[in-house]
C-alpha positions in Angstrom: -98.6 -58.9 85.0 -100.0 -55.5 85.9 -100.5 -52.6 83.6 -98.8 -50.4 86.1 -95.6 -52.5 86.2 -95.5 -52.6 82.5 -95.6 -48.8 82.4 -92.7 -48.8 85.0 -90.8 -51.1 82.6 -91.3 -49.0 79.6 -90.2 -45.9 81.6 -86.9 -47.5 82.3 -86.5 -48.5 78.7 -87.0 -44.9 77.6 -84.7 -43.4 80.1 -82.1 -46.1 79.9 -81.7 -45.7 83.7 -83.7 -46.8 86.8 -82.6 -43.7 88.6 -83.9 -41.4 85.9 -87.1 -43.4 85.4 -87.9 -43.3 89.1 -87.6 -39.5 89.0 -90.0 -39.4 86.0 -92.4 -41.8 87.8 -92.2 -39.9 91.1 -91.3 -43.1 93.0 -88.1 -44.0 94.8 -85.3 -45.8 93.0 -85.3 -48.8 95.5 -89.0 -49.3 94.9 -88.6 -49.2 91.1 -85.7 -51.7 91.3 -87.8 -54.0 93.4 -90.7 -53.8 91.0 -88.4 -54.7 88.1 -86.8 -57.6 90.0 -90.3 -58.9 90.6 -91.3 -58.6 87.0 -88.2 -60.6 85.9 -89.1 -63.3 88.5 -92.7 -63.4 87.3 -91.8 -63.9 83.6 -88.9 -66.1 84.4 -86.3 -64.4 82.2 -83.7 -61.7 82.5 -85.0 -58.5 80.9 -82.0 -56.1 81.3 -78.3 -56.1 81.0 -77.3 -53.6 83.7 -74.2 -51.8 82.4 -72.1 -49.2 84.3 -73.6 -46.3 82.3 -77.1 -47.3 81.0 -79.5 -50.3 81.0 -79.6 -52.3 77.8 -82.5 -54.7 76.9 -81.9 -58.5 76.4 -83.7 -60.2 73.5 -86.3 -61.2 75.9 -86.6 -57.7 77.1 -87.0 -56.3 73.6 -89.9 -58.8 73.1 -91.6 -57.6 76.3 -91.1 -54.0 75.2 -93.1 -54.6 72.0 -95.8 -56.5 73.7 -96.0 -54.0 76.6 -96.5 -51.1 74.1 -99.3 -53.2 72.5 -101.0 -54.1 75.8 -100.9 -50.5 77.1 -102.2 -49.0 73.8 -105.0 -51.5 73.8 -105.7 -50.8 77.5 -105.9 -47.1 76.9 -108.1 -47.6 73.9 -110.4 -49.8 75.7 -110.8 -47.2 78.6 -111.4 -44.4 76.0 -114.0 -46.6 74.2 -115.9 -47.2 77.6 -115.9 -43.5 78.2 -117.4 -42.7 74.8 -120.3 -45.0 75.0 -122.4 -42.1 76.1 -125.0 -40.2 73.9 -122.4 -37.6 73.0 -120.5 -38.6 69.9 -116.9 -37.9 70.7 -113.6 -39.7 70.7 -110.7 -40.8 68.5 -111.0 -42.9 65.3 -107.6 -44.3 64.2 -107.0 -44.9 60.5 -104.1 -46.7 59.0 -103.3 -46.1 55.3 -100.6 -46.1 52.7 -99.7 -43.4 50.3 -102.0 -43.3 47.3 -104.5 -41.2 45.5 -107.5 -42.8 47.2 -106.7 -40.8 50.3 -108.3 -37.8 48.6 -111.6 -39.6 49.1 -110.9 -40.4 52.6 -109.9 -36.8 53.4 -113.3 -35.7 52.1 -115.0 -38.6 54.0 -113.4 -37.5 57.3 -114.1 -33.8 56.7 -117.8 -34.4 56.0 -118.1 -36.6 59.1 -116.5 -34.0 61.3 -119.0 -31.5 60.0 -121.7 -33.6 61.7 -119.6 -34.7 64.7 -116.9 -32.0 65.4 -116.0 -33.6 68.7 -114.5 -36.7 66.9 -110.8 -36.6 66.2 -109.0 -38.7 63.5 -105.6 -40.2 64.1 -103.8 -41.2 60.9 -101.0 -43.8 60.8 -99.0 -44.2 57.6 -97.8 -47.9 56.8 -98.2 -50.7 54.2 -101.4 -52.7 54.1 -99.7 -55.6 55.8 -98.7 -53.6 58.8 -102.1 -51.7 59.1 -103.9 -55.1 58.7 -102.0 -56.6 61.6 -102.7 -53.5 63.7 -106.4 -53.7 63.2 -106.4 -57.5 64.0 -104.6 -56.7 67.3 -107.2 -54.1 68.1 -104.8 -51.2 68.0 -106.4 -49.5 65.0 -110.0 -49.0 63.8 -110.0 -48.5 60.0 -107.5 -49.5 57.3 -107.2 -48.1 53.8 -105.6 -51.0 52.2 -103.9 -51.2 48.8 -104.8 -54.6 47.3 -104.0 -57.4 47.0 -104.5 -58.2 50.7 -106.4 -61.0 52.5 -109.8 -59.7 53.6 -111.1 -62.9 55.5 -111.3 -61.2 58.8 -112.6 -57.8 57.6 -115.7 -56.1 56.4 -114.8 -53.7 53.6 -115.9 -51.2 50.9 -113.9 -51.1 47.7 -113.2 -47.4 46.8 -114.2 -46.1 43.4 -111.4 -45.7 40.9 -108.1 -47.6 40.5 -104.6 -46.9 41.5 -102.3 -46.9 38.4 -98.7 -48.2 38.6 -95.9 -46.1 37.1 -92.1 -45.6 37.0 -90.5 -42.7 38.9 -87.3 -41.4 37.4 -85.0 -38.4 37.3 -86.7 -35.7 35.2 -83.7 -35.4 32.9 -83.5 -39.3 32.4 -83.8 -40.4 28.6 -86.8 -42.6 29.8 -88.7 -39.5 30.6 -89.0 -38.9 26.9 -91.6 -41.8 26.7 -95.2 -41.4 27.4 -95.3 -45.0 28.9 -92.7 -47.5 30.1 -92.4 -51.1 29.1 -90.9 -54.0 30.9 -87.9 -54.5 28.5 -86.9 -50.9 29.1 -86.4 -51.6 32.9 -84.8 -55.0 32.7 -81.2 -53.8 33.1 -81.8 -50.7 35.3 -81.4 -50.5 39.1 -85.0 -50.7 40.5 -86.6 -49.7 43.7 -89.6 -51.9 44.4 -92.3 -51.9 47.0 -91.5 -54.0 50.1 -94.8 -55.8 50.2 -94.4 -59.4 48.8 -98.0 -59.4 47.6 -97.4 -56.3 45.5 -94.1 -57.7 44.3 -96.2 -60.7 43.1 -98.4 -58.5 41.0 -95.3 -56.8 39.5 -93.8 -60.2 38.8 -96.9 -61.2 36.8 -96.4 -57.9 34.9 -92.8 -58.4 34.1 -93.2 -62.1 33.3 -90.0 -64.1 32.8 -88.0 -60.8 33.0 -88.7 -60.6 36.8 -86.1 -63.2 37.6 -83.4 -61.1 36.0 -84.2 -57.7 37.4 -81.7 -55.6 39.2 -83.6 -54.9 42.4 -81.4 -52.3 44.2 -83.7 -51.2 46.9 -87.1 -51.9 48.4 -89.3 -49.6 50.5 -92.6 -48.9 52.1 -92.9 -45.1 51.6 -92.9 -43.5 48.2 -91.5 -40.3 49.6 -88.3 -42.0 50.7 -88.0 -43.9 47.4 -88.4 -40.6 45.5 -85.4 -39.3 47.4 -83.3 -42.2 46.0 -84.6 -41.5 42.6 -83.7 -37.9 42.7 -80.2 -38.8 43.7 -79.9 -41.1 40.6 -79.8 -44.3 42.5 -82.6 -46.1 40.9 -86.0 -46.2 39.2 -89.0 -46.7 41.6 -92.2 -48.5 40.8 -94.9 -46.8 42.7 -98.7 -46.0 42.4 -99.3 -42.8 40.6 -101.3 -41.2 43.4 -98.7 -41.7 46.0 -96.7 -38.6 45.2 -97.9 -35.1 46.1 -95.6 -33.8 43.3 -95.0 -34.7 39.6 -92.6 -33.4 36.9 -90.7 -30.4 37.9 -89.6 -31.5 41.3 -86.5 -33.3 40.1 -88.4 -36.4 39.1 -90.7 -37.6 36.3 -93.6 -40.0 36.5 -94.5 -42.4 33.5 -97.2 -45.1 33.7 -96.5 -48.7 32.8 -97.5 -50.2 29.5 -99.5 -52.4 29.4 -101.3 -50.6 32.2 -101.2 -52.2 35.7 -103.9 -51.1 38.2 -105.0 -52.0 41.6 -107.9 -51.3 44.0 -108.0 -49.8 47.4 -110.3 -51.0 50.2 -111.8 -49.2 53.2 -111.8 -52.0 55.8 -112.6 -52.7 59.4 -112.4 -55.9 61.6 -115.4 -58.2 61.2 -117.6 -58.6 64.2 -115.7 -56.3 66.4 -117.3 -54.3 69.3 -117.7 -50.7 68.2 -118.0 -47.5 70.2 -120.5 -44.8 69.3 -118.1 -42.8 67.0 -116.9 -45.9 65.1 -120.6 -47.1 64.5 -121.5 -43.6 63.3 -118.4 -43.4 61.1 -119.0 -46.8 59.4 -122.6 -45.8 58.7 -121.5 -42.5 57.2 -118.7 -44.2 55.1 -121.1 -46.6 53.6 -123.3 -43.7 52.4 -120.6 -41.4 51.4 -118.5 -43.9 49.4 -121.6 -45.3 47.7 -122.5 -41.8 46.5 -118.9 -41.5 45.1 -119.4 -44.7 43.0 -122.6 -43.2 41.3 
């Protein structure tokens, strides 16, 4: 299966038309149709349902689309890494991270690194630790800033200084906002918005104890910003880490920590024993020094 053919396939998916894709690719429509037919013959399954107006992917086609995007991203990344093996430190370092206060440290880390190596660019991707971890394992991402708990068997990591504190996000005029802290019994009957990650839900289950089984979980989500919008509309009370919001009281929401306090750590992680290009090696060295200085 050639990279070129996979790019043809993805062009057809984007344009939803062989004719339009052929124009974008600057090849003839019969040539593109023939290449797609050969691809279907090679993989042994039907990839498209060819309707009168647009092309629709079959289930097999949707699977190939995901894999083709991963393969092409990895191919492009490999070529880029080979080109940056020269003495000049330049290239792109991709960082996957969630929304939490520890990103203040990472922003300072990246800024100080670019002062030394201004030809290095950082590409940030926002997602949960589970998604970021998977992307690193597949070779599609370099660094993960991971909110624990998360399995670290395949990773080298540095645990960042400080802890992320869990709290409840609520409308600013809600009666609960009169409290300095929020206890489990105060949340038991309320519509809750919880993080989607199962590992995190496990931590919250331990904090709630027996009450967890009886909670009214109305929503789950992976981005605090979206959860905050639900809170502002009065649809629920979100349990989030304190550092995940760029705003606090006064923006339609209030933020109160859990009592007893529940905290978690954040790790700066990269894949164990992976080949590294020059920018990545330099960045890891810099991170080890910079983050150790933050601990002291």
